[in-house]
N, C-alpha and C positions, 0 to 999 in steps of 0.2 A: 346389334345394332344398339343404341344408345338413347335412352328418352329422360326426359326432365322429371325431378320430384314434383309431385304435383299439390303437397301437402300445403294447406292454406297458412299453418301457422307458421311452420321453420322460413327461416329469412332466406333459406339457399334456392329459391325459386328461380328454374332455369337454369340449374346447374349440370353439366353434360358430364356425365361418367360413362365413359365406355366399359362396354362389359359388365356394366351395375346392374342391379335389381332395382326398377322403380319402387317408390315406397308411396304408397296412398295413404291419406289421411283418414282417421277413423272419425265416428260420427262427432265428435270432440274437437276436431280442428277447425269447424265453421263455429268460431269463438262468439258471437254476437248475435243479436235480434237486431242487427242493423238492415236497412233497408235490402231486403232481398239477399243478402250475406254475400253481396257484391265484391267477388275477386279477393285477393290475398291480401294479408295486411302490408306486405311488402309494396303493393300496388295501389294500397288508397294513401291518396296526398293528404286527405284530413286527419290521418290519424297522427296524436302528438307524441312527445318523446316518451321512452321507458322510463318508469317510476322502479330504480333499479332495487331498492330496499323491499319495496312493497311487492314487487314485481306486478304491477299495474301497466294497463295502457289505456289511455285516456281519449276519446274523441275530442277534438275541436270543434267539432259542429253541435248542432243542438243537443244531441243526444250526451246526456251527465252521466250515465251507467257508466262504472268502470269496467274494463274487461280485463281479465287473469288470464297471463300467458299460459300456455299448455304445460309450458317445462314448469312453471310454478306450480302446476294443478299434479304434474306426475312428481313434483319433489315431496309435496303435500300427502300424496301415498307412498311414499316411500317413508316420509315420517310417522305413518296409521302403524297398527299393531299387527295387520295381515301381509303376505306377501304380494306385492304388487301386480306379480304378473301370475298369480293364481288364475284368473279369469281372462288375462290378456296375455298371450304366448307371445306377442312382439311389442311387449313394456320396453325393455331394455333394447333392444334393435331402434324405436322410435325414439327415446331418451337419448342415445347420443346421435342423432340425426336434428336435435333441438341444440340451438345456441343457447350456452350454459351461461346461467344467470349465478355467477360469483358471490356476490355480495347477500343474495336471498340464502344462497346455499350456506355460507358461511354463517351466517345470521342466524338461521334455524339450527344449525349445530352448537355455537355457542349459548343457544338461550334455552337447551335442554336442561332439567332438571334430572336430579338421580335416578328417581322412578321412571322417567321415559326414558333416558339412558339404556334401561334394562328393557324395556318391552321393546324399542325398535333397535335393538342391538343388531339381531340376525338379519334387519333389513340392510343396515348399513354395512354387515359383512358381504351381503349379495352385492350391493353397490360397489364397494372396494373389488370384490371378483370380477364383477361383469366389466368394469374400467380397465384392469388389467387384461381381461381375455379381450376385448376391444381394440388393445395395443396393438394387437396383431391381425385386425380387418383389413382389407384391401383398400377401403374408402378412407383416403386421407382425414376428410370431415371428419369422420366417426373417431378417428385417431385423435386429432385436435381435440376434440371434445371430453373424449375420456382424458385425457392429460389435464385439462384443464379443471376437470371435475376433482380429480385425486388432488391437486392443488388444494382446490376448498376443501377437501376431507381433510389434509393435513394440518391445514392452517385452523378450520374449525375446531377439529377434535382436541388440538392443543390449546386452544385459546379457553375452549371449556375446562380442560382438565387439567391449568396450570400446578393446583396444587397436588393433582393426582399422579401416582408413580407412572413412569413409564411403560410397566407391563398392562396397568388398566388400559392404556391408550392402545396398545398394540391387540388387546382382547377388544376392545370397542371396532377398530378397524376392520381387523381381520381374523380375530378368535386366535388362542393361543394355540389351538392345535392344527392350524392351518397357516400360520404366520410364516413360516420358515419356507415353505413351497410358494405363498403367494409372495413373497418379497423376492425369490429367486427368479420368480416368472417374472416381476416387475423389472428387476435390475437386468435380465436376459433380453427382455423387450427394450428397454431404453437404450441398451447396447446396440443393439441390432439397429435400431433407428438411429442413432449417433455415428455408427460405422457406415450405414447403407448409403445407398446413391439416389434416399430420397429428398424431398422437399426441404430447402433450407429453413424454412419458416418453422418445420416442423421439428428440425434439429435445435433450433431454438428455443424451442417450447421446452424440449427434453431437458436441457439444460435448466430453464425457469424452475423448471419441476424439482430437479434434482439441488438446485439452491435454495429452494422453498423448503424442501424435505429437510436439508442441512441446518438450516437457520429458524426452525420453528422454537426451539428453545433459544433463551437468552445464553446459556451456558452449551456449547456445544458438545462438551465431553458428558453432559446429561443426557441427551437426546440418544433413548434407546433404540430408535430406529436406526441410527448409525451403523449399529453391529450387524446390520444385515449388509450396507454397502461395504463394510469391512470384509466380510466372507466373500461376496459377490463383487468382487472389484470391476470398478470400471474406469481403473488407470490406463489401462491400452486404448481405449475408446478415446480419452482427453488427450493422449500423446500423439493418435492418430489425427486429432483436429489441428495439433499443434503444429503437427509435421508435413501437413498439405495447406498450399498458400492460400486457395480458394476458402478451404474451412476455415483457416485461421483469420483471415481476415474479417469474416463474417461472426465467428464463434469464439474467437482465442481469446478474447477478453474475458465472458463468462467463464470459458475453461480453466483459463489461469486462478481464477477467484476460488473457484468451486475446488480446485487441487490446494491453494493454499489454506483454504478450510479442514479439507478431509485429513492434511498431513498435523492439523493439531489438534484431531479427535483423540484425547487421551493420552497423549504423548508420553507422557511420564507414568503411567499406569499400568500400559500394556504393550505389546508388539504392535507399532501400527502398521500394517502391509504397506500403505503409500510413503509411509516415512523410508522404508526397506527399499520398496521400488526406485522410488527418486532419487535415492543415493547412488544407485547403479547404472542409471540411464548414460549411456554412451555413444546412441545414436546421434551422428552430428544434425541433420536436418532437423530430428524433434529438440535437440537443445538450444539450434539456432530457432527455432519458431519459438520456444519459450522467450528467449531473449528479445525476439522482434518484438513481440506482444508488451511485454514491461517496457522496452524502448520505446514503443510506440506511445505509451499512456503516458509515462514519465515527458517525454516530448511535447507531448498536448499539456500538460501541466505547466512545463516552461515556457510555451507558446503564450498561452492565456495570460500568465504573468508579466511575459513581456508587453504583451498587447496592452494590458493595465498601466503599465508601467509608462509606455510611449503616450498612452491616451491621456495621463494625467502630467506627464511633463508639456504637454503642448499649449498652445492657444492661451485665452483668458486664466485658467486655473493657475497657469505657471506663474504668468505677469503679475498677477495678485499675491500670489504667495510671497513672491520676490520684493513686490511693493511692501507686503507687512512684516516681513521678516518670517521668524519662525512662530508665529502664532498659530497656523495650521499643520504644522509639520505631521503631528501625531495624527491627523485626520488623513493627511495624504498619505501616510503610511498605510493606514487602517483599509484605505480604498483597495490599494496594490495586494493585498492579502487574497490568496486564492485558495479554495479547499485541498487540503493534501489529500492523496489516495495511499490509505493506509494498507487495503487489500493488495494492489499492485506491490507495494513496499514490503508485505511480508513475505510475498511470493518470492521476489529477489533474493530477501534474505535466505528462504528456506532453501533456494537453490546453491546459492555462494554458500551456505554453511553445509547443506548435506553432501552436496555433488561436487567433487574436485574438478571433474571434466567442464563443468560450468565456467570456470574462471577464463577457460579460453574464449567462450563467447564473450564474457563480460569485455575482453582486451582486442577482442575482433574488430579489424579497422573497417570502415566502409566511407565513400563518399556522403557529406552532409548533404541533406535534402532539406530543402525549406518546404515542410508540409503547408503551410498558409497559402502558396502559390502554387505547387504543382499541381497539375489538374489530377483528378484522381478518378478512377472508373466506377462508374454508379453500381451500387450493388441494390438487389431488391430489399424492401423495407422489411425489420425486422421488428421485435420489442427493443425498447431502449435497456441498456444493461444496468445492472445495480450501480448506485451512485451516481448516474448520471455523468457518468465519464467516457460514454462510448469515444474510442480515437477514429482518427479519420483512418482510410484506406490501409490496411496494414501492408498491403503488396508493395508499397513504396520502399520500402525496408528489406524486399527479396532482391538478393546481391545481383539476381541473374537478369532484374530489370533496371538496377541502378544506372543514372546517367553518368556514364564515365567521363567526367571532364574533369583534365588534368587542372585546372584551375581551382576546381572545387576542394575545400576545407574537408579534411579527413575528420571522420569522428568514431567514437564506438559507444557501447551502453555504459562504459565507466565515464565517460565523459558526461555523458546526458546524466547521469546517476549525479555527478560531482556539483553541475548545475543546477539539478532539481535540489541536491542538499544544502548548497549556498543559499537557497531563497527559505528552504522550510526552517534552518537554525537562525535565520536572521531575527525571528521573531518569535521568542518563546513565552512571551509577557503576556500573550493572549490577546493584539489589539485584532480582533477577527470582524469576521461580518457574519450576519445573517446567526446561523444557529453552531456556526463552527466554533466550539469552545477551546480554550486554553488547553485543558490536558488533551485533545486530540493533535494539538500543535505540539506539546510536547513528548507526545508519543511516539510522533511522526520524526522530530530532531533524535529521539534518542535511540529510534531503530536504525537511521540513517548513520549515527556514529556507531552501533553496533557492527553492522555491514562492513561498515570502514575498518573495523577491528578485525573482524575475519579476513578482509583483504591484505590488511596489514602484517597479517602472520603467516600470509601463503607464500611458500617459496616462487611459486611460479610467477604470481602477480606480481611479486616484488622484482621479480627479475625483467618483468614489461615496463612497472611501473620506472626503473632506474637505468631503462635502455637507451643510451645517448643516441642511438641512431633513429629512436621512435620518438618524433616530437611532436606536439600537438599547441594549438590555442585553445584555452579554457576560459570561456567568459563567463567567471564567476560574479554573482550578484553580492553587492556589500552594503552595510547597514549604511542609509542615509546619516553623516555623521557631520556638525557643523566644523571641525577644524580640518576637515579635508575634502579635495574635492571629486567627483566622482570620475573615475578612469575612463578614457575614450578606448572605445573595443578596439580601433585601427593599432592602437599602441602596445597591443598585448603580445609579450613575446612569444614564440614557438618554444618549448622546452620538453622537458620529461615528464611524465605526468605525475610524478611523486611531487612535483612543484606545486601542481596546482592542489595536491593534497595537504601538502605544509602550510599553503597560503589560506587554505580553507580552516587550517585549524588555527593559525594565527588572526584570521577576520574574528572564529569566534573568541578567542581570547579576549581581543581587546574591545570589543563590542556587549559584551554579555558583563560588565562588571557593573552590577546593579543590587539593589536593596535585597529584591527576593532572588538570592544567589544562586543558581542552577548547579548545586556543588556536583549532583552525578555525572551532568554533561561536562564540567571541567575535567572530573578524572578522567572520564573516556579518551576527551581530548589530547591531554597529555598523554595518557598510554598510547594512543596511536603513534605521535610523533617520537615517543621512546622507543615502539616498535620499527619503527622505520628508520631510527638511529641505528639500532642493534644490526638491522639488515646491512647497513651501509657499512658498519665497523667489520661484522665478517667478513665481507665480500670484499672490503676496501673500495669501495664505489666513493669518489671523490666528484661529491655532486656539487656543479656550480650553481649555488642559490644564494641569495641575500640573506646569509645567515643572522645577520644584525637586526633585520627587522622580527624575526624569532626570538634572539636573545632580550631586546628591546620589550615585546610583547610580555616575556616570561618575567622580567625586572619589573614592569609594571603589573604583573597579576602580585607580584608579592608585596607592592608596594599598596594595593588596594586591601589585602586580606589584612595588613597592618594598620590600614587607617579605619578600618572597620571590625577591629578585632572582638570588642565586646558585643557587638550586634550579631555576628558571623558565630561566635562562640556559644552563644544562647541557642542557636537552632542547627549547628555543624561540628564536625570534628573537622577543624581546617588542618589540621597536621599531617594525614597523610596526603593531601593536594599538596601542601607545602614541600613536604619531603620528596613527592615526584618532579619539583619542579627545580629542588636544588641538585638533585641527581641527575638531571637532564645537564645541568651546569657542569657537573663533575664527571659526565659521559664524555664532553667537548674536552675539559681541561686534561682527564686521562687517557683519551684514546683520539683526540682529536685531529692528533697529526698523521693518523691511519686514512682518516676520511674527509677532513676540510680540502676545499681545491686546492690552495696555496699556503706558503708560511706566513703571507701578511693575514690570511682569515685568521689565523692564529693570534698574531698579534691584536686583532681587532676584537678577539675574543677576551682578552686580558684589558685592553682600554675599556672596555664596558664594564669590565667587573669593578675596573679600580674607578672610572667614571662616576657607575653608580654605588659606591663602596656605602653610602650612608643608607641605602635599604637594605643593605647584607648586615649593616652594623645594628640599626634597630629590629631587624629579624632574629638576630643573635641574642639581642638583650632580652627579646620579648619570648622565646621559646625557652631560656635559660631561666627566667620567673619561673614560668608554666612548671618546667621539668622539676623546680626545686621546691615546689608547694606542694600540698598534698592533694591533689584535685585531678579530677576523672582522668584529664587527657595528660597528665606525667608522663607515663609510659611513651603517647607518641611525641612528644614535644622533645623528650631526650635524645630519640632517634633522629630529627632535624640536627638538634646541637651537635650530635655526632657526625652527620653528612654535612656541616659547614667546616670543618678544619681545614680544606684545601682551598675554599673561598676565603677564608679569614686569613690564612696565610697567604695569598696572592695578595690581598690588600695590605696586609702589614708588611709585607715586604717590599711593595711597590712606593706605597703613601710616601715612606719618609725618603727615596730615592729621589723620587719628583720634587717633592718639596725641599732638597736638598739642590737638585738641579736649578728650581727655579730661583733660589737664593743666589748660588754661586754666579748666573748669568743674571742677574737682576731684572728677572722678568716677575711680573704680578700675574700674570694670567698664561699658563702655556698653550699653545697649540695643539691640535690631534698630534700633528706629525710631530711635533715636540716631546708628546708625552709617547709615544710609538717608539722615537728613539730611545726614551731611556728604558723602557721595557725589553726592547730588543737586547739592551747592553747589560743585563741583570739578569739574565735568565740562568746564567751558570750558578748564581750564589742561591737561587731559590731551591727550597727544601720542600716537596710533597710528601703525601703520604698515601701508600697505595691501598685504595679500597676497592673490596672485592664485590663481586655480584653485580657491579653495575651494569653489564649487560645480559642481564638473565631477566626473565618475565614470566609471568604467570598466564599459561595459555587461556584464550577464551572457551567455557565451558558455560551453556545455557543452563544447565541444572547443575547446583538448585536456584544459584543466583538469581538467574533469570525467570525462571518458572512461573513466579506469580506475573511477572509482566507479560510474558505471553499470552497465559492467560486472560488478561482484561483484555489484552489487544483483541485477542479472537473473539471475544466478546462484544467489544466493540463494534468490530467488523461485521459480525453475524448480526446485532442490530441494526446496522445500518443496511446490508443489505435485504434484510427482512422489510424495511421499512422503504427499501426504493425498489424492489423488483415487482416489477410490474406485468401482470399476467392480462389485463385487459389492454395493454397496449399493443396486443396482437389483433389488430382491427380485423372485423369479419370481410370488409372491403378487400383487405390485402388478400386473407385468405381466397375469398371468390375469383380473385384475378390468378393468384399462382394456381389455385386447383379448377379452374374453369374445364381444362380439360386433363383429366386423368388417364395415361394410357395404361 
C-alpha cells in the first residue's frame, strides 16, 4: 500500500511511491508563523519565488518576514562543528528527500576559510559518504538529490581549493583513509545506474555528474580525482550507451564528450586505460553507435550553417547587398558563422587515430536523411547537453529504421565530416559571433586537417576514397570570392570521395592567401595532397580529376609567397612549404605517367609549368639569393634550389622551342593547342634528373609534435563543458512526472 509524503517543506507533496516508507515532517517542517500554518508551500499560491543564493522564501502578501528553506537550515547544520545526525537519527534520510539548493551549497563551500574547513571536514566527509550510500536507494528522488549534491560538492570544493593540491581536495571530500573505498563505491553505483533499466533522467544526471567531476579543473590532467576513474573504469558503461539505440539517442552526446575527455587524461605521462580500450574495440554496434553520434552532431552543425546561409541570401538583405556592392560582404560572412563543436571533433579524431576498425564506420554508406524535415519520435525531456549542441533524435541514423528510397543520395560520416570541414576552414581569421573567438576556429581547422592526415595515411581509407565504383556528390562550402560564382548544388558531379578531399585542399589553398598567413594549416594541407598522390602512384590509380585546378592553385601559392617574401620571412620560414609545393610538381613530372588519367594530362602539366615559367624563374632567383647569403634560412632555401632542377630543365628546354615555332610560323601569340603540339614533339630531347624520396613521407605522430596542441584543446573543451553543463536544467517538474509512480 503506497501513501504520499506529507512533509510540508518538500516539493514532492503527493508523490506516490509504491512500497515506499512514508516520510513525516519534523516540527521544523512547519516553516512560519503564517496564519495557522495553512497547507504546504507547494499549495500556497501566495508564496513568491525562491531566492536561490540566499536560500530564502518570501511571501508576496502582507507578511514580510523571510522564511528559510528547510534544506538550507539542514545545510547550515552540516556546516556546523557537530555531527548533524547526533540528535536527529533521521537527518540524512530527510536531507535527500529535500530539493537540492545547488547555489547555496556551492556558495557555502566556496566561502569557507582555512580554519572553517578544518572544523567541518568530518561533516563534509559524512555528507559525501551518505551521498554515495544513497545512490543505492530504491527511491529515485533520493538518488537524484544525492547526485546533484555530489555535483555541488565537487564543484564547490574545487572552487574553494583552486590553489590547493588535489590531495587536500580528496581529504576534504572523503578523507585520505577512505578515499579509495568511497570512489570505488561511487563509480560502481554510477556504472550500475548507467547500465541498468532505470530512469532516463537518472542516467542523464549520472553523465552530468561525471562531466562535472572530469571538468572541475581547467587542466584535466591535474584532476587527481580522475585517477579513481582510471582505476574504476566506466568505459564499458559508455560503450553500452552507444551500442543501444534508445540509450544512444538520449545520452550518446554526453557519453561521447565524456569519453573524449577521459582519453585525454595524462595521455603522455602514464598508461591511460581508456586509450588502450578504445584502440581495441571491434564490436560493430558500438563503433556504429559512436559514428552515429558524431555524424549527427556534425550534421546538425552543417544544417545550422545552411539555414543561416539561406536566411542571409534571401529577401531584402540579398537585394540590398547586391545594390551597394561589396560594402557589407564581411558582415554577411560574419553572420554565417556557427560555433564549432571541438568536443565532438576531438572524439572523431581519437576514434580515427586510435581505432583502425573505425575507418569502416567512417566510410559506411547510408541513405542521406534530411533531419530538418524528417519527423522525430518525441523523447522524455532531459537536461541540455554541454555546449548547447544537443543533436536531433539519433535513431534517424539507425540503419534498421532508414527509409530505403532508391532516389535518395547516399552519404556517410566521411562526407558529413568533409562538408563540416569545408565550413570550418573557410574562416580562420576570426569573423566570429558572440563569444566564439578566432583561436577556437583555428583549433577546429587544425584538427580537421589532422583527422584528414590520419585518413590520407590509412590504406583501407585510401582504397575506399579512390574506389571508382563508389561515387558521391559532396556539397563543399566555398569562401565567397568576388572573382568566381557560387556553384549550383545540382551541378556537383558524382565522383570518388578523394576528389572531394582534393577539392577541399585546393579550396583552402586559394582562399587563405592573406596577411596573417596560416603557415601551419598550409603545411598540413599540402602534406595531405602529397600522401594521396603517393597512394595513387603506389597503387597506379588513374584518378579522373581536374588536376589543372590543383596545379594552378599551387603555382598561385608560390606567387603569393614571392610577392610577400619580406613580410612572411619576418614571421615564418616559408621554405619548407615552398619545398613541399615544388616536390609535388616533381611527383607529377617523375611519376605522373603512372597515375595521371591520360597522356594529354601529362602534356597539360608541362603546358602549365611553361605558361607560368615566370613564377618558377622568380622563385629560383629568390632561393638562390637566400641560400648564398649567411642568413638563418640558408639551408632551407638551398633545398628548394636543388628541388627546382627538373622544373627549370623543362622551362629551359621548351621555351626556346616555343619561341622558335612562333618565329618560323610568324605567330605573335600561340594558342594552347599550338604550345601543346610543341611540347609533344620535343619530349625525346628533354633530359631530367631522377630525384629520390619523392614518394616518401613521415607518418603522422601525435607526440611530441602535437602534444601541446591537444593539451590546450582538452583544456578549452573542459572549460566549455564546465561552463555549459547544466544541473538545474533537470527540472523538478520533469522528475515528478517521470517518477510519479515508481514500481
